[in-house]
LUMKOL-438888 format. One record per residue (C-alpha): residue number from 1; x, y, z. Coordinates in Angstrom, 3 decimals, padded with zeros to 6 digits. Layout:
% residues N
seq; px; py; pz
NUM; X; Y; Z
...
END
This chain:
% residues 337
seq; px; py; pz
1; -053.757; -072.935; 031.216
2; -055.537; -070.897; 033.431
3; -057.943; -070.012; 031.805
4; -059.142; -073.331; 030.237
5; -058.754; -075.124; 034.292
6; -060.967; -072.318; 035.043
7; -063.461; -073.164; 032.333
8; -063.234; -077.353; 032.966
9; -064.062; -076.355; 036.707
10; -067.113; -073.939; 035.758
11; -068.483; -077.219; 033.332
12; -067.969; -080.052; 035.699
13; -069.639; -078.281; 038.421
14; -072.504; -077.995; 037.136
15; -073.085; -081.654; 034.152
16; -073.797; -083.996; 037.689
17; -077.210; -081.221; 037.606
18; -077.680; -081.086; 034.315
19; -077.887; -084.897; 033.380
20; -082.167; -084.272; 032.479
21; -082.050; -081.299; 031.556
22; -083.626; -079.956; 028.471
23; -081.055; -077.664; 028.240
24; -076.896; -077.542; 029.743
25; -074.068; -075.600; 029.777
26; -071.708; -076.842; 026.859
27; -068.894; -073.812; 026.758
28; -067.566; -071.929; 029.396
29; -065.426; -068.802; 027.740
30; -062.419; -067.709; 030.610
31; -062.629; -064.012; 029.560
32; -061.150; -062.123; 033.323
33; -060.771; -058.310; 033.401
34; -061.520; -056.184; 036.142
35; -065.018; -054.181; 036.355
36; -068.800; -054.756; 036.509
37; -071.311; -055.997; 033.745
38; -074.891; -055.355; 032.409
39; -076.537; -055.760; 029.200
40; -075.155; -058.887; 026.694
41; -076.391; -058.441; 023.448
42; -075.225; -061.377; 020.572
43; -074.691; -060.595; 016.453
44; -075.650; -062.785; 014.965
45; -074.905; -061.973; 010.979
46; -071.270; -062.008; 012.491
47; -071.495; -064.754; 015.701
48; -069.807; -062.050; 017.947
49; -071.594; -060.876; 021.085
50; -071.015; -057.027; 022.901
51; -070.778; -056.897; 027.263
52; -071.292; -054.214; 029.042
53; -068.129; -053.962; 031.351
54; -068.385; -050.688; 032.981
55; -065.361; -048.994; 031.039
56; -065.928; -050.598; 027.832
57; -067.442; -052.529; 025.596
58; -066.234; -055.934; 024.969
59; -066.468; -057.808; 021.526
60; -066.307; -061.840; 021.878
61; -066.675; -064.471; 019.031
62; -069.555; -066.418; 019.585
63; -067.866; -069.851; 018.601
64; -064.849; -069.883; 020.474
65; -064.974; -067.098; 023.231
66; -062.225; -065.633; 021.389
67; -061.575; -061.480; 022.403
68; -062.201; -059.591; 019.411
69; -061.504; -056.268; 021.003
70; -063.217; -053.719; 023.245
71; -065.060; -050.776; 023.096
72; -063.159; -048.275; 025.323
73; -064.106; -044.659; 026.915
74; -067.527; -045.687; 028.318
75; -068.556; -044.421; 031.911
76; -071.011; -046.658; 033.192
77; -071.259; -049.095; 030.334
78; -074.590; -050.986; 029.681
79; -076.044; -051.527; 027.067
80; -075.036; -051.733; 023.147
81; -077.482; -050.758; 020.184
82; -076.153; -052.885; 016.774
83; -077.341; -050.747; 013.839
84; -075.920; -053.265; 010.406
85; -077.030; -050.762; 007.582
86; -074.860; -047.480; 009.063
87; -071.603; -050.168; 010.174
88; -072.318; -048.520; 013.534
89; -072.663; -049.782; 017.261
90; -073.646; -046.997; 020.154
91; -072.791; -048.115; 023.391
92; -074.601; -046.067; 025.900
93; -072.518; -044.460; 028.849
94; -074.758; -044.289; 032.015
95; -072.335; -042.386; 033.831
96; -072.050; -039.108; 032.105
97; -075.685; -039.435; 030.229
98; -073.505; -039.922; 026.957
99; -073.908; -042.555; 024.062
100; -070.987; -043.931; 022.118
101; -070.809; -044.322; 018.738
102; -067.936; -046.561; 017.123
103; -067.031; -048.440; 014.092
104; -068.838; -052.423; 014.265
105; -065.474; -053.032; 012.038
106; -062.694; -051.550; 014.319
107; -064.774; -051.169; 017.613
108; -063.686; -047.449; 017.730
109; -065.670; -044.850; 019.060
110; -066.187; -041.869; 016.173
111; -068.460; -040.064; 019.090
112; -070.279; -038.986; 021.906
113; -074.098; -037.947; 021.900
114; -075.173; -035.960; 024.449
115; -078.113; -038.364; 026.397
116; -080.074; -038.380; 029.800
117; -079.210; -039.078; 033.050
118; -078.955; -042.869; 034.066
119; -079.039; -043.971; 030.059
120; -079.615; -047.411; 030.367
121; -081.228; -049.271; 027.953
122; -080.459; -048.724; 023.476
123; -082.615; -050.082; 021.213
124; -081.992; -050.009; 017.014
125; -084.950; -050.241; 015.528
126; -084.524; -051.362; 011.501
127; -088.125; -049.954; 010.240
128; -087.172; -046.301; 011.237
129; -083.612; -046.574; 011.498
130; -083.805; -044.747; 014.165
131; -081.505; -045.545; 018.012
132; -083.735; -045.095; 021.138
133; -081.971; -045.205; 024.547
134; -084.256; -045.782; 027.682
135; -082.939; -043.044; 030.564
136; -083.487; -044.698; 033.904
137; -083.509; -041.641; 036.065
138; -084.283; -039.790; 033.319
139; -087.585; -041.341; 032.855
140; -087.701; -040.813; 029.114
141; -085.859; -042.135; 025.624
142; -083.845; -040.144; 023.192
143; -083.784; -040.971; 019.759
144; -080.564; -040.866; 017.803
145; -079.818; -041.097; 013.888
146; -077.886; -043.961; 013.765
147; -076.139; -042.963; 010.737
148; -074.897; -038.816; 011.238
149; -074.915; -039.772; 015.438
150; -076.885; -037.305; 015.943
151; -079.925; -037.099; 018.520
152; -082.941; -036.251; 017.245
153; -085.018; -035.407; 020.431
154; -086.226; -036.494; 024.177
155; -089.745; -039.050; 023.872
156; -090.838; -038.165; 028.198
157; -091.948; -041.929; 028.794
158; -093.821; -040.951; 032.423
159; -091.324; -043.467; 034.256
160; -088.217; -045.325; 035.152
161; -087.217; -047.136; 031.759
162; -085.318; -050.408; 031.470
163; -085.121; -052.333; 028.933
164; -087.032; -052.466; 025.880
165; -087.138; -054.456; 021.970
166; -088.185; -053.247; 019.050
167; -091.351; -055.041; 017.471
168; -090.184; -054.372; 014.359
169; -092.604; -052.506; 012.982
170; -092.541; -048.681; 013.932
171; -093.650; -049.693; 017.839
172; -090.999; -049.976; 020.167
173; -091.788; -051.910; 023.339
174; -089.674; -050.390; 026.876
175; -090.786; -051.884; 030.977
176; -091.182; -048.849; 033.359
177; -090.014; -050.691; 036.646
178; -090.991; -048.020; 038.779
179; -094.657; -047.812; 037.520
180; -095.127; -051.260; 036.938
181; -095.953; -050.366; 033.069
182; -095.325; -051.660; 029.167
183; -095.262; -048.061; 026.996
184; -095.685; -048.458; 023.187
185; -093.558; -045.721; 021.757
186; -094.482; -044.553; 017.774
187; -090.512; -045.088; 016.404
188; -091.510; -042.421; 012.585
189; -093.383; -039.520; 015.711
190; -091.147; -040.075; 018.450
191; -093.898; -040.065; 020.793
192; -095.681; -042.965; 023.627
193; -098.467; -044.364; 021.897
194; -099.561; -046.381; 024.308
195; -099.143; -047.672; 028.280
196; -100.674; -050.900; 029.730
197; -100.249; -051.589; 033.713
198; -098.091; -055.627; 033.978
199; -100.100; -056.603; 036.976
200; -100.278; -059.241; 038.631
201; -096.632; -058.381; 037.630
202; -094.125; -055.868; 039.589
203; -090.962; -054.611; 038.208
204; -090.923; -055.386; 035.374
205; -087.013; -055.470; 033.952
206; -086.080; -057.520; 030.868
207; -087.868; -058.155; 028.010
208; -088.892; -060.179; 024.839
209; -090.619; -060.518; 022.099
210; -092.643; -063.229; 020.340
211; -093.560; -060.541; 016.549
212; -095.426; -063.839; 014.835
213; -098.171; -064.086; 017.568
214; -097.130; -060.480; 019.323
215; -096.836; -061.626; 022.382
216; -094.401; -059.592; 024.992
217; -092.577; -061.234; 027.755
218; -091.279; -059.276; 030.844
219; -089.525; -060.592; 033.208
220; -090.422; -059.241; 036.478
221; -088.857; -058.851; 040.017
222; -092.007; -060.002; 041.516
223; -090.637; -062.855; 040.653
224; -093.036; -063.884; 037.970
225; -092.901; -063.698; 033.355
226; -095.878; -061.825; 032.497
227; -096.564; -062.501; 028.438
228; -098.928; -059.593; 027.193
229; -100.986; -059.493; 023.957
230; -098.571; -056.144; 022.608
231; -101.273; -055.630; 019.492
232; -104.617; -055.497; 022.715
233; -102.293; -054.077; 025.573
234; -103.571; -057.023; 027.809
235; -101.701; -059.834; 030.061
236; -102.432; -062.943; 028.970
237; -100.442; -065.041; 031.130
238; -097.761; -065.141; 033.794
239; -095.328; -067.770; 035.514
240; -093.245; -068.053; 038.072
241; -090.069; -068.181; 037.719
242; -086.712; -067.490; 039.856
243; -085.507; -064.462; 042.069
244; -083.985; -060.806; 040.746
245; -084.389; -061.593; 037.134
246; -082.506; -059.092; 034.557
247; -082.597; -060.553; 031.413
248; -085.031; -062.564; 028.633
249; -085.326; -063.769; 025.742
250; -087.787; -065.941; 022.660
251; -086.658; -068.147; 020.117
252; -089.209; -069.056; 017.762
253; -087.981; -071.874; 016.801
254; -087.950; -073.868; 019.993
255; -091.608; -072.008; 021.288
256; -089.277; -071.710; 025.023
257; -088.744; -067.995; 026.768
258; -086.276; -067.950; 028.983
259; -085.567; -065.531; 032.125
260; -081.853; -065.668; 033.372
261; -082.183; -065.100; 037.420
262; -079.281; -063.964; 040.426
263; -080.490; -066.523; 042.495
264; -078.667; -069.559; 039.802
265; -081.500; -070.597; 037.849
266; -082.630; -069.849; 033.817
267; -086.586; -070.011; 033.482
268; -087.164; -072.309; 030.657
269; -091.342; -071.822; 029.397
270; -092.503; -073.090; 026.399
271; -095.311; -071.211; 024.299
272; -098.201; -073.895; 024.062
273; -100.319; -071.428; 022.207
274; -100.179; -067.940; 021.951
275; -102.140; -068.076; 025.519
276; -101.299; -070.471; 026.494
277; -097.949; -071.391; 028.688
278; -096.052; -073.873; 031.530
279; -092.748; -073.650; 032.589
280; -090.198; -076.777; 031.577
281; -087.532; -076.535; 033.794
282; -085.277; -074.535; 035.744
283; -081.642; -074.590; 034.847
284; -079.126; -074.461; 037.414
285; -076.976; -071.389; 036.345
286; -073.672; -070.153; 038.293
287; -074.927; -067.680; 041.217
288; -075.565; -063.927; 039.556
289; -075.720; -064.892; 036.209
290; -078.478; -062.785; 035.679
291; -077.468; -061.183; 032.529
292; -078.277; -063.119; 028.929
293; -078.234; -062.721; 025.255
294; -079.943; -065.059; 023.003
295; -078.868; -065.595; 019.270
296; -081.771; -067.261; 017.386
297; -079.860; -067.938; 014.676
298; -077.985; -070.608; 016.322
299; -080.167; -070.991; 019.420
300; -077.522; -070.186; 022.127
301; -078.154; -068.526; 025.313
302; -075.004; -066.530; 026.498
303; -074.973; -065.581; 030.367
304; -072.353; -063.436; 031.888
305; -070.654; -065.153; 034.946
306; -068.246; -065.134; 037.626
307; -067.118; -066.514; 041.189
308; -067.790; -064.580; 043.907
309; -066.493; -063.737; 047.476
310; -069.193; -062.037; 050.782
311; -070.788; -058.904; 050.977
312; -069.175; -055.827; 049.796
313; -070.157; -054.501; 053.245
314; -071.613; -051.457; 051.856
315; -074.387; -050.057; 050.177
316; -076.730; -053.052; 048.842
317; -073.850; -055.760; 050.448
318; -074.183; -057.632; 047.006
319; -071.275; -059.657; 046.822
320; -068.041; -058.055; 044.963
321; -066.978; -060.483; 041.928
322; -063.513; -062.247; 042.434
323; -060.662; -060.451; 040.196
324; -059.734; -062.214; 036.545
325; -063.171; -064.563; 037.440
326; -065.643; -063.320; 034.984
327; -066.754; -065.822; 032.303
328; -069.393; -066.265; 030.122
329; -070.820; -069.668; 029.757
330; -072.911; -070.884; 026.589
331; -076.186; -072.956; 027.174
332; -077.581; -074.518; 024.298
333; -080.920; -077.202; 023.887
334; -079.690; -080.672; 024.378
335; -079.530; -082.841; 021.417
336; -082.973; -084.876; 020.864
337; -084.439; -082.912; 022.974
END
């Protein structure tokens, strides 16, 4: 009953403000549980979403918000990668510099694979059948065999990687936040094949790809989304977004790109043509809901959310999530839009 009440309150709080919006919050899944969170990773073929929760990864049914299970034994959970062909999932355990390989059906941990300092995001590349970690403070990517669950090699990146994506053509891309660059990794040779600056974008963090038009979207902490032609390695557009971006997505069906921001906005950007873009709107979302995942098969956006108290008084003074208030909100395009 308490979960239902919380869901009702959260949805009602935003319904009025969204009446004229192309996108709106349609569901709120009240999940509760302790711990901070990071990347939100949908698994479209199985209609579930993986959410890193500090000591574990929660697995949630996309359709009704049911908690399907948890991957445990993680210290500093950040990212999840899914290798369907091997039946294995991979969760980064940043605090102990490891990757936990788990069974995609039972969610049981199978092995622990050494990575590097500050193992953060993680990407599965289908053409090479390899998994690539992005090790922030390690300034590297660890390459993993997803069937054997073994580390193949480490790739020096020359900067601090944040998020990345596979283009599906044997290339993997990653943002370097400290040098404000994008690096291109040749997945087969496990080497950096190219890099280019993201200016006027500074501190690129989130990433999404339009593989049909070879466009890369970087959400930048300087308050813009930069759009690149990733074949030419050049910027084609920059657009203003909200502050504190940490997530991005691109839906080929609608031609819309998204940036989820800590300031309580989801910036929606439309691709008019591969070189022309405009901001459609800034959808109101709960404050600090900056992590998102997009399922392109049902066009639903999943965002992590909670209610927050005052500043912690330590570190950066970030507000603390109130116990038991963690939820996943679902955002969808309004009918007829």
